N, C-alpha and C positions, 0 to 999 in steps of 0.2 A: 494380309495387308487390307483387306475389307474391314476386318475387325478394328485395325488400327485407325482406318479413315473414320469409321463410325465414332470411335472414342474422341478423335480430334474434333469431329463436327459437334458432338455433344459438349465438349469442354468449351468450344467457341460459343455455342448457343446458350449455355449457362452464363458465361461472362457477359453476353448481350443482355441476358434476362436481368442480371445483377445490376448492370449499368442502367438499364431502362427503368428498373424498379425505384431507383433514386436519382431523381432528375438532378442534373448539373453537378454531378460528383464524378471525380475520376476514379479509376479502379488501378490499384497498385498491389502487385504481389510482394510480399514481405516475409522473410524468415524470422524466427523468434529472436536471435541476437540483434537483427535490424530493429524489430519492434521495440525490444528492451532499451536500445541506445536512443531511440526517438523518445521513448517514455522518459528516460533520465535526462534528456536535454530540455524537454518542453512541458512536462507536467507541472501544472501551476500549484497543486497542492504541495508537491515536494519543494518547489521553489519558495513557497510561502513558509513552510516549516523550517527551511534552512535559516531564515532570518532569525528565528528563535535561538538558534545556536549562537549567532552573532550578538544577540541581545544579552545572552547569558555571559558571554565573554566580556561584554562592556561592564557587566556587573562586578567581574573580577578586577577590572581596572578600578572601578569606583571603590571597592573594598580595600585596595592598597593605598588610596590616598589619605594622608594624614588630615586632621582637622585644621581648618584655617585658625590663625591668630585673630585675636579680637583687639581692635584699636578704639580707644575712647579719648575724646577731646572735649573739655569743658572750658567755655570762656564767656565773657559778657555779651549779651545779645544787644542791649541798648543802654547807653550812658545817658542818664537824664541831665547830668550837669552840662554836658556838651552837646546834648540833643544829637547823639551820633550812634548809629547801628554798628556792630561788630567793631568796637573801638579796641582793637588789638593792642595799639600803641599806649593805651591808658596806663600810667605809671602807678595807679592805685588800685587797679582791678585785680581779681583772682583768676588764675588760669591753670588747668590741670591737664596732664596728658598721661594716659596709661595704655599698657599693652598686656594682653593676657593670652595664654595658650593652654588649651585643654590636653591633658596627657592621659591616655587610655591605659588603665592598669589591668592586671590579671590576663594579659594576652588577649584582649578582646579583638584587636585588629587582625591578629594572625588567625584567630578563630573564625572571623568573618570572611577572611580570604579563603580558607579551607571550605567554608559552606558555599561560597560562590563558585569555586572550582567544582565541587560536587554538583552544583546546579548546571554547570556547562555539561557534565557527564550525563546528567538526567535529560537535558535537552537533546543530546546526541542519541541517547536511548529512545527518546520519543520519536526523533526523526527516523531512526532505524526501524522501528516498529511500524511507522506509517509506510516506509519504503517496503518492508516485508509484506504488509497487507496488500498494497497496491500491486506489487510484483506478482503476488500470488493471483490476484484477480486477472491481471494481464496474461499470465502463462495459462490459466485455466480457460480463459476467453479464447485465447489463441488456439488451443487444442479443440475446443467445442466448435469454434468456427471452421476449422480445418475439416473436422469429420462430418459436420453438417453439410459442407460444401460437396464432400465426396458422396454423400447420400443424395444431395440434389443432383449432381451429375449422373449417378446411377439412375435416378428417376427419369432424367432428361432422355437418357439413351433409350429407355423403355417407351417413353412417350413418343419418341421419333419412330420407333418401330411400330407402334400401335397407330400412329397417325398415318403411316403408309398403308397399313391394312385397312384402316377406316376408309381412306380415299378409294382403295381397290373395291371394298364391299360396296360403297355407295354406287360405284359404276356397275358392279355385278347386279345389285339390286334393281337398278334401272333396267337391266337386261333380262331380268327375271331368273338368273342362274343361282342366286342364293335367296334364303328365306329373310322375311323381315325380322324375324326373331334373332337369327345370327348377326344381322347388321346392327340391330339395336344393342345387342350384347357387346359387340366391338366397340360402339360408340359409348356405352355405359362404362366399359373398362377404361377407355380413354379419359373420360371425365373423372373418374375416380382417381386415376393416376395424377391428373393435373390438379386435383383438389388436394391430394395428399402432398404433392410437391409444393403447393402454395403454403401449406402449414409448416413445411420444413423451411421454405423461404422466409417466412415470418419469424421463425425461431432464429434463423441465421441473422435477420435484420436487427432483432433484439440484441444478440450478442455483439453485432457489429456496432450498434449504437454505443454500447459500453467500451468497446475497443477505441472508438473514435474520441470518446470523452478522456480515456486515459492517455491517449496520444495527442490530445488537444487539436484534433483536425476533423471537423465535421463535414468537410467537403471531399473526403477521400473514402472510398470503399476499399478496405484492405483484405486481400485474399491471402490468408496464411498459407505458406509453403513449408511442408514438412515431410520427413520420411514416413510413408504409410506403415512401415514396418518397425517404426521406432518403439511402439508399445511391446514388442517382443525382444528388443535389444536391452531393455532395462530390467534386470532380474533382481527383485528386492532380496532374494536369499543370499545374494553375494554381501550384503551388508548387515552384519551382526547387530541385533537390537541394542547391546550394550554400547557399541560404537556410536549408534545413532542417538542414544540417550546422552552420552559424553559430549556429542556435538551440539545438542539442544542446550546442555548446561553452559557450554562456552559461548553460544552464538544467539540464543533467545534474547532479544532485546527487551521483551517484557519482564523476563526474569532478571536481567541486569538492572532494569529500572526499579524493580522491587527490592533488590539488594542495595541499590544506591539510595533508595528512600530510607532504608534502615541506617545506612551510613549517615545521610543527611541529619536524621532526627538525633542520632548520637552526638554529632557535631553541635546540633543546636542545644542538646542537653547541657554540654560542657560550656557553650556560650551563654546560656541562661544562668548557670551557676556563677560564671564570670561577671555577669551583670550585677550580682549581689554585692560585689566589691565596688565601692564609689570610685569614681575617676578623679584625678587630681588637676587642679586648675592652678597654674603658676603665673605670676605677672609682676610687672615693675611699673611705677608711676612716678611722674614729676608733678610737683605742686608749687605754685608760686604765690606768695602772700596769703597763706592760709594756715601757717603754722608759726612756731616761736621764731623760726628764722625765715627770711624772704624766699629762699629756694630750698625745697626739700625733695629728695629722691627716695622712694620707698620700694620695697620688695613685699610681695603678697602671695600667700598660699591658701587655697579654698578646697574643701572637700565635704561632700554631704556626710552627715553621721547615720549610719545604718541602724537606727534604733527600731523603726516600725517596718519600713519597706525593705525586706531582704530578697524580693523577687520570688517569694515562696511559691505563689500560685503558678507562674510560668515555669518554675523549675519542676514542680509536680507534673504539670500538663505535658512537658517535654519528655519526662521519664515514662509517663504512660504512652505517649506516641511512639516511643521506641519498642515498647511491648506490643503494641498494635501493628506496627509495620513488620515486626518480626513474624507475627502470625500470618499476615497477609503474604509475606514472601515464602514462608513455608506452604501456604496453600497454592501459591503460584507455582512452586516447584512441583508439587503433587499433580497440578493440572498439566504442566508440561509433560511429565512422565506419562500421564494417562493419555494425552493426545498423541504423543509419539507411539506408544504402544497400540493404540486403536488404528492409527493410520497405517502402522506397519502391517498389522494383521489384514487390513482392507486391500493393501497392495499386494500381498502374497496371495490372497483369495482370488482377485481379479486376474492376477498374472497366471495362476494355475489353470483357470477356466479358459483364458485366451490362449495359453500354450497348447492346450488340447485340440485346437482347431488348426486345420491345414492352412499354412500360409498362402498357398496357391490356390485356395478355394475360390477367392473372389474372381481372379482372373479366368479360372476355368468355367465358373458359373456364367461369366459375361460372354465367353466363347460359346457356351451351351445355349444361352439365350439367343444368340445370333442364328446358330444352326436350327433351333427349334422354330424360330420365326420363318426361316427359309422353308422348312419342311411343312409348316402350316400353309404357307403360300401355295406350295405344290400340292396341298390337300393329302400329304403323307400321315398327318395327325389331325384329330378332330378339333373342334373349337373348344370343348369342355377341357381336353388335356392341355391345350395351348393356355387357356385363362388360368387353369390350376398351376401351370408351370410360371406364369407370369407372377401370380400371387406368391408362389413359394420363393422365387427369386428376390421379389421385392422385400419379403419379410427377413430372408436370410442376409441380404445386403445390409438392411437397416440394423438387424441385430449385430452384425459383425462390426459396423461402424460405431454403434453405440457401445459395443464391448471394448472396442479400442479406445474410444474417448473415456469410458469408465476407468480403464487402466491408467491412462495419462492423468486423469483427475485424481486417482489414488495416489500415484507417484508425486504429483504436485502438492497434494495434501500432506504427504510424508515430508517433503522438502520444506513446506510451510511449517510443519510441527517441529522440524530440526532447527529452523531458523537460518538455513543455508542451503544452496542447491547442492545436495549430496548425490542425488540420483539424477543423472541426465544422459 
């Protein structure tokens, strides 16, 4: 019960320190699903990127629109005989009225529509890639903050124990029952613990600042809540490498973007070839008093003659672009495979190391710290043994939290490489 009370007091003290370190900020406990939901709802980078998808969809609408017809009217501006402007009623003047319509040949309109639709897919790929990157940062920061918080809490428990001893030793020093050397050594141990805790607190604040930016709230200190044993519950060996590679092929947005770039350039190549075919302009006109009869209605057809400009340069450039993007897409595929394999090996290695540690080690060590402190107060162990144990406890707790964090970082790296949350 005493150990439980010490832990609660330590947790409360850490919360107070966190709140006090950042003035005028609220403290909120948050789980990973809650943090991800806040991120999806509020992150301005995501909201801004979504507009690019809407812009690309608007381009599809524009590609489907037919060219407008052209209307031409020609009439008298000024009649010098009657000294009158726009003398439409003049019985001797000439008036013409014509209408023309551009007709796109060689399927240019349909090709433009397909290119615009591929543009929508590429905008969606870019949005997914931004989401994947920011979500990875959010998840890794979440676990970093969680395990840093655990380390800070462990330090706080040590500091509280040493603070009590320091107070006792100062009283005993005044009575002359302990040496100045022992009293100074206790005080030095306290200052050392406080200094190291401050460094951890600064690391926590750095991660916290990035979390606040991702969640678009710089007035709240987020305390990530996660299962301390989560790192042991995710065993990468249960996920075959080939399955992870297949997942990456299907879900990696950067790979999809590379493949869609090849598709877009192929569509552009066919479109540029179509541009070599001239478009047709058809029209009709009405002419009054300009021909052998007073009123004439005529039909017109117009087309450029492709003698010189057959769009040769653009066609060649589009064909080269296909070859270029195919090479880049193959390079991207190889990079995806390399990232998945590398992340998978790292996750396996850190899991094996973590698996070799006793999961009850941390709680047992915390209880032992409490017992050692009591025995030191009772003079059952000397100061040297006590300080050695404190240092050993500190190092082991830090290493355990760092190793757990490394495992979760490795898991999230593998999820990031796969393009989907596979391990959770």
